[in-house]
PDB file of N, CA, C and O in Angstrom:
ATOM      1  N   UNK A   1     -13.423 -28.316 -74.737  1.00  0.00           N
ATOM      2  CA  UNK A   1     -14.730 -29.073 -74.690  1.00  0.00           C
ATOM      3  C   UNK A   1     -15.946 -28.773 -75.311  1.00  0.00           C
ATOM      4  O   UNK A   1     -16.542 -29.519 -76.088  1.00  0.00           O
ATOM      5  N   UNK A   2     -16.318 -27.600 -74.928  1.00  0.00           N
ATOM      6  CA  UNK A   2     -17.828 -26.997 -75.651  1.00  0.00           C
ATOM      7  C   UNK A   2     -17.781 -26.762 -76.935  1.00  0.00           C
ATOM      8  O   UNK A   2     -17.101 -25.877 -77.454  1.00  0.00           O
ATOM      9  N   UNK A   3     -18.682 -27.738 -77.658  1.00  0.00           N
ATOM     10  CA  UNK A   3     -18.756 -27.363 -79.044  1.00  0.00           C
ATOM     11  C   UNK A   3     -20.215 -26.726 -79.580  1.00  0.00           C
ATOM     12  O   UNK A   3     -20.687 -27.008 -80.681  1.00  0.00           O
ATOM     13  N   UNK A   4     -20.816 -25.866 -78.668  1.00  0.00           N
ATOM     14  CA  UNK A   4     -22.024 -25.180 -79.129  1.00  0.00           C
ATOM     15  C   UNK A   4     -21.654 -23.994 -79.057  1.00  0.00           C
ATOM     16  O   UNK A   4     -20.542 -23.738 -78.596  1.00  0.00           O
ATOM     17  N   UNK A   5     -22.703 -22.769 -79.599  1.00  0.00           N
ATOM     18  CA  UNK A   5     -22.363 -21.659 -79.389  1.00  0.00           C
ATOM     19  C   UNK A   5     -23.562 -20.966 -79.068  1.00  0.00           C
ATOM     20  O   UNK A   5     -24.559 -21.211 -79.747  1.00  0.00           O
ATOM     21  N   UNK A   6     -23.636 -20.024 -78.013  1.00  0.00           N
ATOM     22  CA  UNK A   6     -22.030 -19.443 -77.680  1.00  0.00           C
ATOM     23  C   UNK A   6     -21.547 -20.447 -76.639  1.00  0.00           C
ATOM     24  O   UNK A   6     -22.306 -21.063 -75.890  1.00  0.00           O
ATOM     25  N   UNK A   7     -20.109 -20.567 -76.658  1.00  0.00           N
ATOM     26  CA  UNK A   7     -19.442 -21.631 -75.907  1.00  0.00           C
ATOM     27  C   UNK A   7     -19.877 -21.042 -74.350  1.00  0.00           C
ATOM     28  O   UNK A   7     -20.259 -19.921 -74.011  1.00  0.00           O
ATOM     29  N   UNK A   8     -19.678 -22.143 -73.653  1.00  0.00           N
ATOM     30  CA  UNK A   8     -19.960 -22.415 -72.190  1.00  0.00           C
ATOM     31  C   UNK A   8     -18.717 -21.663 -71.480  1.00  0.00           C
ATOM     32  O   UNK A   8     -17.633 -21.597 -72.059  1.00  0.00           O
ATOM     33  N   UNK A   9     -18.925 -21.081 -70.161  1.00  0.00           N
ATOM     34  CA  UNK A   9     -17.960 -20.540 -69.585  1.00  0.00           C
ATOM     35  C   UNK A   9     -16.737 -21.636 -69.125  1.00  0.00           C
ATOM     36  O   UNK A   9     -16.912 -22.767 -68.671  1.00  0.00           O
ATOM     37  N   UNK A  10     -15.626 -21.043 -69.350  1.00  0.00           N
ATOM     38  CA  UNK A  10     -14.423 -22.173 -68.845  1.00  0.00           C
ATOM     39  C   UNK A  10     -14.738 -22.710 -67.428  1.00  0.00           C
ATOM     40  O   UNK A  10     -15.545 -22.107 -66.722  1.00  0.00           O
ATOM     41  N   UNK A  11     -14.127 -23.812 -67.007  1.00  0.00           N
ATOM     42  CA  UNK A  11     -14.080 -24.249 -65.539  1.00  0.00           C
ATOM     43  C   UNK A  11     -13.249 -23.123 -64.701  1.00  0.00           C
ATOM     44  O   UNK A  11     -13.469 -23.057 -63.491  1.00  0.00           O
ATOM     45  N   UNK A  12     -12.264 -22.195 -65.318  1.00  0.00           N
ATOM     46  CA  UNK A  12     -11.706 -21.657 -64.516  1.00  0.00           C
ATOM     47  C   UNK A  12     -12.774 -20.118 -64.160  1.00  0.00           C
ATOM     48  O   UNK A  12     -12.445 -19.366 -63.242  1.00  0.00           O
ATOM     49  N   UNK A  13     -13.829 -19.880 -64.884  1.00  0.00           N
ATOM     50  CA  UNK A  13     -14.279 -18.773 -64.828  1.00  0.00           C
ATOM     51  C   UNK A  13     -15.137 -18.875 -63.592  1.00  0.00           C
ATOM     52  O   UNK A  13     -15.446 -19.961 -63.102  1.00  0.00           O
ATOM     53  N   UNK A  14     -15.548 -17.596 -63.056  1.00  0.00           N
ATOM     54  CA  UNK A  14     -16.299 -17.400 -61.745  1.00  0.00           C
ATOM     55  C   UNK A  14     -17.842 -18.206 -62.183  1.00  0.00           C
ATOM     56  O   UNK A  14     -18.334 -18.925 -61.313  1.00  0.00           O
ATOM     57  N   UNK A  15     -18.437 -18.098 -63.271  1.00  0.00           N
ATOM     58  CA  UNK A  15     -19.736 -18.294 -63.559  1.00  0.00           C
ATOM     59  C   UNK A  15     -19.827 -19.575 -64.331  1.00  0.00           C
ATOM     60  O   UNK A  15     -20.705 -19.803 -65.163  1.00  0.00           O
ATOM     61  N   UNK A  16     -18.679 -20.549 -63.938  1.00  0.00           N
ATOM     62  CA  UNK A  16     -18.580 -21.755 -64.566  1.00  0.00           C
ATOM     63  C   UNK A  16     -19.882 -22.694 -64.034  1.00  0.00           C
ATOM     64  O   UNK A  16     -20.130 -23.636 -64.786  1.00  0.00           O
ATOM     65  N   UNK A  17     -20.640 -22.587 -62.994  1.00  0.00           N
ATOM     66  CA  UNK A  17     -21.921 -23.468 -62.763  1.00  0.00           C
ATOM     67  C   UNK A  17     -22.941 -23.283 -63.845  1.00  0.00           C
ATOM     68  O   UNK A  17     -23.908 -24.022 -64.023  1.00  0.00           O
ATOM     69  N   UNK A  18     -22.582 -22.058 -64.662  1.00  0.00           N
ATOM     70  CA  UNK A  18     -23.715 -21.806 -65.933  1.00  0.00           C
ATOM     71  C   UNK A  18     -23.618 -22.487 -67.207  1.00  0.00           C
ATOM     72  O   UNK A  18     -24.380 -22.151 -68.114  1.00  0.00           O
ATOM     73  N   UNK A  19     -22.802 -23.369 -67.371  1.00  0.00           N
ATOM     74  CA  UNK A  19     -22.474 -24.227 -68.547  1.00  0.00           C
ATOM     75  C   UNK A  19     -23.651 -25.182 -68.752  1.00  0.00           C
ATOM     76  O   UNK A  19     -24.428 -25.442 -67.834  1.00  0.00           O
ATOM     77  N   UNK A  20     -23.762 -25.702 -69.992  1.00  0.00           N
ATOM     78  CA  UNK A  20     -24.940 -26.635 -69.745  1.00  0.00           C
ATOM     79  C   UNK A  20     -24.582 -28.055 -69.197  1.00  0.00           C
ATOM     80  O   UNK A  20     -23.435 -28.423 -68.943  1.00  0.00           O
ATOM     81  N   UNK A  21     -25.564 -28.702 -69.070  1.00  0.00           N
ATOM     82  CA  UNK A  21     -25.519 -30.024 -68.313  1.00  0.00           C
ATOM     83  C   UNK A  21     -25.246 -30.912 -69.604  1.00  0.00           C
ATOM     84  O   UNK A  21     -25.806 -30.726 -70.685  1.00  0.00           O
ATOM     85  N   UNK A  22     -24.324 -31.887 -69.346  1.00  0.00           N
ATOM     86  CA  UNK A  22     -24.147 -33.167 -70.006  1.00  0.00           C
ATOM     87  C   UNK A  22     -24.668 -34.261 -69.639  1.00  0.00           C
ATOM     88  O   UNK A  22     -25.306 -34.965 -70.422  1.00  0.00           O
ATOM     89  N   UNK A  23     -24.440 -34.611 -68.195  1.00  0.00           N
ATOM     90  CA  UNK A  23     -25.281 -35.690 -67.574  1.00  0.00           C
ATOM     91  C   UNK A  23     -25.651 -35.318 -66.125  1.00  0.00           C
ATOM     92  O   UNK A  23     -24.901 -34.740 -65.337  1.00  0.00           O
ATOM     93  N   UNK A  24     -26.837 -35.706 -65.896  1.00  0.00           N
ATOM     94  CA  UNK A  24     -27.484 -35.359 -64.641  1.00  0.00           C
ATOM     95  C   UNK A  24     -27.843 -36.729 -63.749  1.00  0.00           C
ATOM     96  O   UNK A  24     -28.546 -37.613 -64.239  1.00  0.00           O
ATOM     97  N   UNK A  25     -27.309 -36.826 -62.423  1.00  0.00           N
ATOM     98  CA  UNK A  25     -27.412 -38.065 -61.722  1.00  0.00           C
ATOM     99  C   UNK A  25     -27.992 -37.959 -60.506  1.00  0.00           C
ATOM    100  O   UNK A  25     -27.377 -38.357 -59.516  1.00  0.00           O
ATOM    101  N   UNK A  26     -29.165 -37.449 -60.404  1.00  0.00           N
ATOM    102  CA  UNK A  26     -29.743 -37.035 -58.967  1.00  0.00           C
ATOM    103  C   UNK A  26     -29.696 -37.915 -57.846  1.00  0.00           C
ATOM    104  O   UNK A  26     -29.540 -37.587 -56.670  1.00  0.00           O
ATOM    105  N   UNK A  27     -29.863 -39.200 -58.369  1.00  0.00           N
ATOM    106  CA  UNK A  27     -29.819 -40.431 -57.779  1.00  0.00           C
ATOM    107  C   UNK A  27     -28.535 -40.570 -56.845  1.00  0.00           C
ATOM    108  O   UNK A  27     -28.523 -40.887 -55.656  1.00  0.00           O
ATOM    109  N   UNK A  28     -27.327 -40.218 -57.769  1.00  0.00           N
ATOM    110  CA  UNK A  28     -26.131 -40.408 -57.326  1.00  0.00           C
ATOM    111  C   UNK A  28     -25.489 -38.913 -56.396  1.00  0.00           C
ATOM    112  O   UNK A  28     -24.560 -38.894 -55.588  1.00  0.00           O
ATOM    113  N   UNK A  29     -26.268 -37.885 -56.810  1.00  0.00           N
ATOM    114  CA  UNK A  29     -26.090 -36.519 -56.392  1.00  0.00           C
ATOM    115  C   UNK A  29     -24.893 -35.704 -56.968  1.00  0.00           C
ATOM    116  O   UNK A  29     -24.182 -34.922 -56.336  1.00  0.00           O
ATOM    117  N   UNK A  30     -24.805 -36.027 -58.260  1.00  0.00           N
ATOM    118  CA  UNK A  30     -23.862 -35.019 -59.178  1.00  0.00           C
ATOM    119  C   UNK A  30     -24.345 -34.962 -60.724  1.00  0.00           C
ATOM    120  O   UNK A  30     -25.133 -35.686 -61.331  1.00  0.00           O
ATOM    121  N   UNK A  31     -23.540 -33.769 -61.168  1.00  0.00           N
ATOM    122  CA  UNK A  31     -24.024 -33.718 -62.561  1.00  0.00           C
ATOM    123  C   UNK A  31     -22.806 -33.282 -63.236  1.00  0.00           C
ATOM    124  O   UNK A  31     -21.805 -32.990 -62.582  1.00  0.00           O
ATOM    125  N   UNK A  32     -22.837 -33.222 -64.555  1.00  0.00           N
ATOM    126  CA  UNK A  32     -21.630 -33.204 -65.386  1.00  0.00           C
ATOM    127  C   UNK A  32     -21.905 -31.971 -66.260  1.00  0.00           C
ATOM    128  O   UNK A  32     -22.772 -32.013 -67.132  1.00  0.00           O
ATOM    129  N   UNK A  33     -21.136 -30.824 -66.017  1.00  0.00           N
ATOM    130  CA  UNK A  33     -21.367 -29.844 -67.046  1.00  0.00           C
ATOM    131  C   UNK A  33     -20.477 -30.057 -68.314  1.00  0.00           C
ATOM    132  O   UNK A  33     -19.749 -31.038 -68.469  1.00  0.00           O
ATOM    133  N   UNK A  34     -20.611 -29.073 -69.166  1.00  0.00           N
ATOM    134  CA  UNK A  34     -20.152 -29.142 -70.637  1.00  0.00           C
ATOM    135  C   UNK A  34     -18.753 -28.528 -70.664  1.00  0.00           C
ATOM    136  O   UNK A  34     -18.021 -28.597 -71.650  1.00  0.00           O
ATOM    137  N   UNK A  35     -18.372 -27.815 -69.318  1.00  0.00           N
ATOM    138  CA  UNK A  35     -17.088 -27.225 -69.451  1.00  0.00           C
ATOM    139  C   UNK A  35     -16.090 -28.252 -68.644  1.00  0.00           C
ATOM    140  O   UNK A  35     -14.933 -27.874 -68.462  1.00  0.00           O
ATOM    141  N   UNK A  36     -16.559 -29.722 -68.086  1.00  0.00           N
ATOM    142  CA  UNK A  36     -15.828 -30.617 -67.764  1.00  0.00           C
ATOM    143  C   UNK A  36     -15.965 -30.430 -65.710  1.00  0.00           C
ATOM    144  O   UNK A  36     -15.289 -31.183 -65.009  1.00  0.00           O
ATOM    145  N   UNK A  37     -16.732 -29.553 -65.180  1.00  0.00           N
ATOM    146  CA  UNK A  37     -16.824 -29.384 -63.932  1.00  0.00           C
ATOM    147  C   UNK A  37     -17.939 -30.271 -63.596  1.00  0.00           C
ATOM    148  O   UNK A  37     -18.958 -30.274 -64.287  1.00  0.00           O
ATOM    149  N   UNK A  38     -17.788 -31.094 -62.474  1.00  0.00           N
ATOM    150  CA  UNK A  38     -18.739 -31.970 -61.587  1.00  0.00           C
ATOM    151  C   UNK A  38     -19.544 -31.189 -60.601  1.00  0.00           C
ATOM    152  O   UNK A  38     -18.858 -30.468 -59.876  1.00  0.00           O
ATOM    153  N   UNK A  39     -20.619 -31.161 -60.430  1.00  0.00           N
ATOM    154  CA  UNK A  39     -21.200 -30.251 -59.441  1.00  0.00           C
ATOM    155  C   UNK A  39     -21.781 -31.407 -58.853  1.00  0.00           C
ATOM    156  O   UNK A  39     -22.156 -32.373 -59.516  1.00  0.00           O
ATOM    157  N   UNK A  40     -21.871 -31.310 -57.460  1.00  0.00           N
ATOM    158  CA  UNK A  40     -22.386 -32.199 -56.381  1.00  0.00           C
ATOM    159  C   UNK A  40     -23.523 -31.332 -55.520  1.00  0.00           C
ATOM    160  O   UNK A  40     -23.658 -30.119 -55.362  1.00  0.00           O
ATOM    161  N   UNK A  41     -24.146 -32.272 -55.121  1.00  0.00           N
ATOM    162  CA  UNK A  41     -25.975 -31.869 -54.559  1.00  0.00           C
ATOM    163  C   UNK A  41     -25.626 -30.912 -53.340  1.00  0.00           C
ATOM    164  O   UNK A  41     -26.430 -30.090 -52.900  1.00  0.00           O
ATOM    165  N   UNK A  42     -24.284 -31.112 -52.816  1.00  0.00           N
ATOM    166  CA  UNK A  42     -24.282 -30.566 -51.486  1.00  0.00           C
ATOM    167  C   UNK A  42     -23.268 -29.244 -51.933  1.00  0.00           C
ATOM    168  O   UNK A  42     -22.437 -28.817 -51.131  1.00  0.00           O
ATOM    169  N   UNK A  43     -23.412 -28.721 -53.130  1.00  0.00           N
ATOM    170  CA  UNK A  43     -22.754 -27.521 -53.803  1.00  0.00           C
ATOM    171  C   UNK A  43     -21.429 -27.521 -54.128  1.00  0.00           C
ATOM    172  O   UNK A  43     -20.964 -26.670 -54.886  1.00  0.00           O
ATOM    173  N   UNK A  44     -20.588 -28.627 -53.499  1.00  0.00           N
ATOM    174  CA  UNK A  44     -19.282 -28.748 -54.063  1.00  0.00           C
ATOM    175  C   UNK A  44     -18.898 -29.098 -55.518  1.00  0.00           C
ATOM    176  O   UNK A  44     -19.761 -29.493 -56.301  1.00  0.00           O
ATOM    177  N   UNK A  45     -17.607 -28.955 -55.881  1.00  0.00           N
ATOM    178  CA  UNK A  45     -17.400 -29.193 -57.049  1.00  0.00           C
ATOM    179  C   UNK A  45     -15.875 -29.560 -57.404  1.00  0.00           C
ATOM    180  O   UNK A  45     -14.824 -29.247 -56.845  1.00  0.00           O
ATOM    181  N   UNK A  46     -16.154 -30.360 -58.573  1.00  0.00           N
ATOM    182  CA  UNK A  46     -14.722 -30.942 -58.668  1.00  0.00           C
ATOM    183  C   UNK A  46     -14.235 -30.330 -60.328  1.00  0.00           C
ATOM    184  O   UNK A  46     -14.903 -30.474 -61.352  1.00  0.00           O
ATOM    185  N   UNK A  47     -13.301 -29.844 -60.245  1.00  0.00           N
ATOM    186  CA  UNK A  47     -12.608 -29.186 -61.676  1.00  0.00           C
ATOM    187  C   UNK A  47     -12.159 -30.021 -62.331  1.00  0.00           C
ATOM    188  O   UNK A  47     -11.828 -31.054 -61.750  1.00  0.00           O
ATOM    189  N   UNK A  48     -11.942 -29.909 -63.970  1.00  0.00           N
ATOM    190  CA  UNK A  48     -11.552 -30.734 -64.509  1.00  0.00           C
ATOM    191  C   UNK A  48     -10.024 -31.125 -64.421  1.00  0.00           C
ATOM    192  O   UNK A  48      -9.679 -32.178 -64.957  1.00  0.00           O
ATOM    193  N   UNK A  49      -9.100 -30.351 -63.784  1.00  0.00           N
ATOM    194  CA  UNK A  49      -7.938 -30.386 -63.131  1.00  0.00           C
ATOM    195  C   UNK A  49      -7.581 -31.244 -62.042  1.00  0.00           C
ATOM    196  O   UNK A  49      -6.461 -31.669 -61.756  1.00  0.00           O
ATOM    197  N   UNK A  50      -8.889 -31.485 -61.360  1.00  0.00           N
ATOM    198  CA  UNK A  50      -8.673 -32.187 -60.028  1.00  0.00           C
ATOM    199  C   UNK A  50      -8.597 -31.374 -58.788  1.00  0.00           C
ATOM    200  O   UNK A  50      -8.386 -31.881 -57.686  1.00  0.00           O
ATOM    201  N   UNK A  51      -8.818 -29.791 -59.037  1.00  0.00           N
ATOM    202  CA  UNK A  51      -8.702 -29.122 -57.961  1.00  0.00           C
ATOM    203  C   UNK A  51     -10.442 -29.493 -57.453  1.00  0.00           C
ATOM    204  O   UNK A  51     -11.356 -29.899 -58.170  1.00  0.00           O
ATOM    205  N   UNK A  52     -10.460 -29.185 -55.995  1.00  0.00           N
ATOM    206  CA  UNK A  52     -11.843 -29.475 -55.475  1.00  0.00           C
ATOM    207  C   UNK A  52     -12.087 -28.077 -54.935  1.00  0.00           C
ATOM    208  O   UNK A  52     -11.238 -27.444 -54.306  1.00  0.00           O
ATOM    209  N   UNK A  53     -13.516 -27.566 -55.275  1.00  0.00           N
ATOM    210  CA  UNK A  53     -14.023 -26.598 -54.747  1.00  0.00           C
ATOM    211  C   UNK A  53     -15.072 -26.917 -53.552  1.00  0.00           C
ATOM    212  O   UNK A  53     -16.047 -27.627 -53.798  1.00  0.00           O
ATOM    213  N   UNK A  54     -14.844 -26.334 -52.130  1.00  0.00           N
ATOM    214  CA  UNK A  54     -15.582 -26.930 -51.025  1.00  0.00           C
ATOM    215  C   UNK A  54     -17.065 -26.580 -51.353  1.00  0.00           C
ATOM    216  O   UNK A  54     -17.363 -25.696 -52.156  1.00  0.00           O
ATOM    217  N   UNK A  55     -18.040 -27.391 -50.627  1.00  0.00           N
ATOM    218  CA  UNK A  55     -19.541 -26.888 -50.824  1.00  0.00           C
ATOM    219  C   UNK A  55     -19.847 -25.540 -50.152  1.00  0.00           C
ATOM    220  O   UNK A  55     -19.215 -25.255 -49.135  1.00  0.00           O
ATOM    221  N   UNK A  56     -20.640 -24.802 -50.573  1.00  0.00           N
ATOM    222  CA  UNK A  56     -20.985 -23.487 -50.117  1.00  0.00           C
ATOM    223  C   UNK A  56     -22.147 -23.286 -49.747  1.00  0.00           C
ATOM    224  O   UNK A  56     -22.775 -22.312 -50.162  1.00  0.00           O
ATOM    225  N   UNK A  57     -22.690 -24.209 -48.851  1.00  0.00           N
ATOM    226  CA  UNK A  57     -23.836 -24.153 -48.140  1.00  0.00           C
ATOM    227  C   UNK A  57     -24.082 -23.144 -47.271  1.00  0.00           C
ATOM    228  O   UNK A  57     -23.138 -22.721 -46.603  1.00  0.00           O
ATOM    229  N   UNK A  58     -25.329 -22.602 -47.127  1.00  0.00           N
ATOM    230  CA  UNK A  58     -25.401 -21.188 -46.162  1.00  0.00           C
ATOM    231  C   UNK A  58     -25.834 -22.186 -44.637  1.00  0.00           C
ATOM    232  O   UNK A  58     -26.524 -23.200 -44.532  1.00  0.00           O
ATOM    233  N   UNK A  59     -25.181 -21.476 -43.734  1.00  0.00           N
ATOM    234  CA  UNK A  59     -25.020 -21.836 -42.131  1.00  0.00           C
ATOM    235  C   UNK A  59     -26.286 -21.890 -41.681  1.00  0.00           C
ATOM    236  O   UNK A  59     -27.015 -20.940 -41.965  1.00  0.00           O
ATOM    237  N   UNK A  60     -26.759 -22.864 -40.984  1.00  0.00           N
ATOM    238  CA  UNK A  60     -28.014 -23.085 -40.301  1.00  0.00           C
ATOM    239  C   UNK A  60     -28.150 -22.209 -39.321  1.00  0.00           C
ATOM    240  O   UNK A  60     -27.218 -22.003 -38.543  1.00  0.00           O
ATOM    241  N   UNK A  61     -29.392 -21.539 -39.215  1.00  0.00           N
ATOM    242  CA  UNK A  61     -29.376 -20.528 -38.152  1.00  0.00           C
ATOM    243  C   UNK A  61     -29.500 -21.072 -36.802  1.00  0.00           C
ATOM    244  O   UNK A  61     -29.484 -20.233 -35.902  1.00  0.00           O
ATOM    245  N   UNK A  62     -29.626 -22.352 -36.458  1.00  0.00           N
ATOM    246  CA  UNK A  62     -29.504 -22.983 -35.572  1.00  0.00           C
ATOM    247  C   UNK A  62     -27.865 -22.887 -34.839  1.00  0.00           C
ATOM    248  O   UNK A  62     -27.590 -22.774 -33.645  1.00  0.00           O
ATOM    249  N   UNK A  63     -27.106 -22.960 -35.804  1.00  0.00           N
ATOM    250  CA  UNK A  63     -25.782 -22.822 -35.788  1.00  0.00           C
ATOM    251  C   UNK A  63     -24.700 -21.435 -35.501  1.00  0.00           C
ATOM    252  O   UNK A  63     -23.514 -21.443 -35.172  1.00  0.00           O
ATOM    253  N   UNK A  64     -25.618 -20.296 -35.767  1.00  0.00           N
ATOM    254  CA  UNK A  64     -24.987 -19.083 -35.515  1.00  0.00           C
ATOM    255  C   UNK A  64     -25.448 -18.889 -34.492  1.00  0.00           C
ATOM    256  O   UNK A  64     -26.608 -19.070 -34.122  1.00  0.00           O
ATOM    257  N   UNK A  65     -24.285 -18.374 -33.765  1.00  0.00           N
ATOM    258  CA  UNK A  65     -24.358 -17.637 -32.244  1.00  0.00           C
ATOM    259  C   UNK A  65     -24.658 -15.983 -32.435  1.00  0.00           C
ATOM    260  O   UNK A  65     -24.268 -15.403 -33.448  1.00  0.00           O
ATOM    261  N   UNK A  66     -25.480 -15.199 -31.224  1.00  0.00           N
ATOM    262  CA  UNK A  66     -25.510 -13.890 -31.438  1.00  0.00           C
ATOM    263  C   UNK A  66     -24.602 -13.221 -30.685  1.00  0.00           C
ATOM    264  O   UNK A  66     -24.510 -11.996 -30.773  1.00  0.00           O
TER     265      UNK A  66
END
C-alpha cells in the first residue's frame, strides 16, 4: 500500500500507528493510515484483514480499587 520512502510500518507491526495519515475524519471519530489501518478515537483499531484491536484506554482512577 505504502508508496513513499521510507515506507510506513506494516499493519502487522507493533508500531503500525506511526504510519502516515491518508484520511482524517474527527467528526466521525476515525482516521485511515497509509498501511490500511483504521484508527478510532477511542483508541480501537480495525486492521486491513478485518481483525479488531480493542481500545487501549487507561482505566479511570474512580474505577480502580485499592
